[in-house]
N, C-alpha and C positions, 0 to 999 in steps of 0.2 A: 504494500500500500504506500502511496506517495506521502512522504512526511515533510513537514515544515521544519527546517533545521537552521540553527544559528551556530556558528563556530567562531571562537575568539582567536585572535592572533593568526588570521588567515592570509596575511600578505606574502608569506613565504613558508618554506619548510614543510613540516608535517601538516600545518594548517591549510596551506594552498593545495597540496596534494590531496588532502582529505576532502576539501570542498569540491574539487573537480571530480573526484571519484564518486562522491555521493550524488552529484548532479548527473553524471553519466549513468548512475544506477536508477535515475528517474525521479529523484527527489527535488524539492524546491529548497535551495541552499542560499543562506545569507552569509557570505564571507565577510566577517567583520574585521575592521582595522581602524586605526586612528589616522588622522590627517589625510583623509581621502582626497582633499583638494590641495594638499601640500606635498610632503615627501613621498606619500604613497599614491600620488596621482597616476604614475606610470603603471603601478600594480592594478589600479582600478581599470585602466584601459586594457590591460592584458586580460583581466577577467571578462570584460565586455566582449573582447574579440573571441575568447575561448567559448563563451556562451553562444555567440553567433555562429561560429564555425562548426560547433558540435551540436547545435540546436538543443541546448539544455537550459534548464531554469536555474541559472547561477547568477546571483546578484551580489553587489557589495553594499555595505552599510557602514556608516560612521559609528564607531564604538571604541571609546577609549576606556580600557578596563581600569584605569587609575582614577576614573571619575564616576561617582554614583549617578550624577545627573546624566552623563553620556550613556551609561548602561540603561537607565530608565527610559531615556528617549528612544534608543535603538529598539529595545524590546517592545515598547508601546507602538512604534511604527510598524513593526512586523505583525503584531497582533491586529492592528487596525486594518492592515492589508489582507492578511490571511485568515483572520477571525479565529486563529488558534496558533499554538506553538507545540510541536511534538517532541523535538530533541534539542537539548542544549549540550554543546561540546566545549568543555573547558580545555583549551589548548594553549592559550597565551602563556608565554614564559620567556625567561632570559637566563643566560649562562655567564658566569665569570670564571676566570682562571688565574691562579696565583697563590702564594702562601697565605694561609688563613689569617695569620697575625697582621698582615699588611693591609687588609681590608678594614676600612673604618666601620664603626657601629652603624653609621648612617647608610653605608653600602649594604650591610646585612639587612637593614630595615627595608631598603629599596628592593632587594631581591625577594624578600618576604612579601612585599606589597604586590609585585608583579606576578609572582608565582602562586600566592595563596589568597591575599585579600582581593585580588581581581576576581577569583571564582566566587568569593562571598558576595561581592557587589552584584555580579551577574545573577547569582542565585536569588538575591533579594528582589531583583527586578523581574525575573522569570517565574519563580516558583508560585507566586499567587495565581498566575494563569494556569500552570500545570495542576495545581491543587484544585482549582475551580473545575477543570476538565475531568479530574479524577483519573488522569492517565498522562504518562510522559516518560521520558528517558533522559537521564544525565549521563554523559560520557566524560570521564576524566582522563586526560593524557598524563599519566604519572611518569615514573622513570625507574629503571632497574636499580638505580643508585639508592633508592629509598629502602631497599632490602638486601640487595646483593653486594657484590664487591664495591668498595668505596675508595677508588684511587685518590691520592693526595692532590692538593692544589685546586680542589673544586668544592671546598667546604661550604661557602655560602649557598651555592646552588643545590648541593646535596641536602643541606639542612632545610631549605625551602621546599624542595620536592618531597622530602619525608613528611613535612608538615601538611602539604597539600594532600598526600596520599591518606594520612590519618583523618583529615577533614572529610575526604570522600567516604571513607569507611563508616564514620559515624553518621554522616548525612544519609547514607544508604538505609540504615535501620529507622531513621526518623521520617522517612518518606514512603516506605512500603505500604503503610496503611492508607495513604492517600492515592495508592495505585501508581506510584512513580518508581520506576526501576533505576538501578545504577549499574554501570559497567565501567571498570577501571582498566584502561589500556596501559600496558607496561612495556615501552620500548627499551631496548638495550642501547649501548653506546654506538653511535655512528660517526665516524670521522669524515665521512663524505656524504653528499646528497642533500645536506641541509646546511644552513648558515650558523648552526649552533656554535661550533668552534671558531669559525671565521669571524663571527661578530661578537665573540665573547668579550666581556668587559675585563678590566684589569684593576689591580689595587690602586687606591688613591695615594697610599703612603709609599712613595717611590724610594724613600730612604730605607724603609724596612726591607723592601725588595732587594735593594742593593746590598744590605747586610747578609741576606740569604745567599745572594750571588757571590759574595766575597768569602763565604764560609764553606762548610761541608756540603751545602746544597747547591753549589755552583752547577748550573746547567741542568738542574733537577727537572725543571719544566719540560725541557726537551726529552728527558728520559721518560717522563710520564706519557707524553704524546707518542713517543716511539713504542712504548709498551702497549698503549691502546691499539696502535696500528697492527701489532702482532696478533691480537686476539679477535680483531674484527675480520671476518672472512672477506676475501676480495669480491665475492658475489653478493655481499650483504646489500639489500635493496630497501631503501626507506619507503618505497611504494608499499611494502608489506604492512607497514603501520596503517596506512590509509585503507588498504584492503581489509585489514582486521576490523577497523571501525565500520566500514560498509557492511561487513558480515554481521556485526552486532546489531546495527540499525535494522537490517533486513530480517533478523530473526524474530519470530512471533513473540508477542507479549507473554511474559511468564517463563520463557525459555532462554532468555538472554543470559550469558555467563556473567558472573560477578566480576571476574578478573580474566584478562587475556594477555599473555606475554608474547612479545615478538622481539626476541633477543638473540640474534645470530652469534653474539660473542659468548652467550651462556655464562653469565657471571654469577649464577647461583640464586638470583632473585626469585625465580619460579619455585625453588625448593623452600626458601624461607617463607615466601608468601603462602605457600600451600599449608605450612604448619600454622602460621599466624592466623590465616582465615579460618582454619579448622578450630583453633583454640577459641577464637571469637565466637564462632557458631555454638560451640559446646557451652560457653559461659551463658550465652543468651538462653539456651535450652535449660540450663540449671536454674536460672532465675525466673523461668516461666514466660520468657518472651520469644519463644521460637517462631511465633507467627510473623515476626518482623523480618525473618530471613527471606521471605518471598513476598512479592508485591500482591496486594489484593486486586482481584478483578472486580472492580466496583460495578461494572456493567452487568455482572451476573448476580449481584447481591440485591436483596430487597432494599427499597428506598430508606427504610428505617435503620439499616445496618451501618 
């Protein structure tokens, strides 16, 4: 069935690939991004050309995940046009690279804002409509770093992604009684095919970085990147992440997986998450809340339920 979908951070990377893949699958997709008339104007034009050439319903919409007002406006525009909203995909994020000590507290806060608070803003904009409908799907693009191997020099990003993943896990059980499903997509490390590493931020405290470079960690950043390249298979394709999201969206209500891993480097996140998710489910059963592990099909319940 054709879904009305909004995806954050869709100007490039996983977001752009997923938006196009979902549109090709027959859905109406709002590829959201900020500064659609400024620095992302070229991306907007690319989306328009792609939609025309492939005859798909792919649109752009101005949405700055750092602004609650912008999130509210974008979601309201979508609902006004489509009269509903079926799927929200939390994809917006940013990476930084460097010694943990060299990042200022403000940089950590900024990473948390982009990777975690952005999802909270969009949820506060979109969930009232999904709850009103009694049906919907949240897709969270997490990271294998939140549970698997955690290479050095990525501390702020890993910390933020871990927080985002935990937020998704708790949201999941707070929404099932509203008929809203959750699927968490867990990509592994990709050194190519996205702009994650190419556009990664760096520490503000250059003096601290210099101290690391002058000491026993000289050249350590290059060692980390070289190590990454040895575990990522040469045929690792970021399109697989987009394909995984399309598959989740196209899966019937009530049968969607809670978590999907796409990790060519196999850093161990799937094993850890399997245990973690099982422990979570067992605890909910022990305290008598096992019903929240599955979304309610409100369409089949009596109106008084």
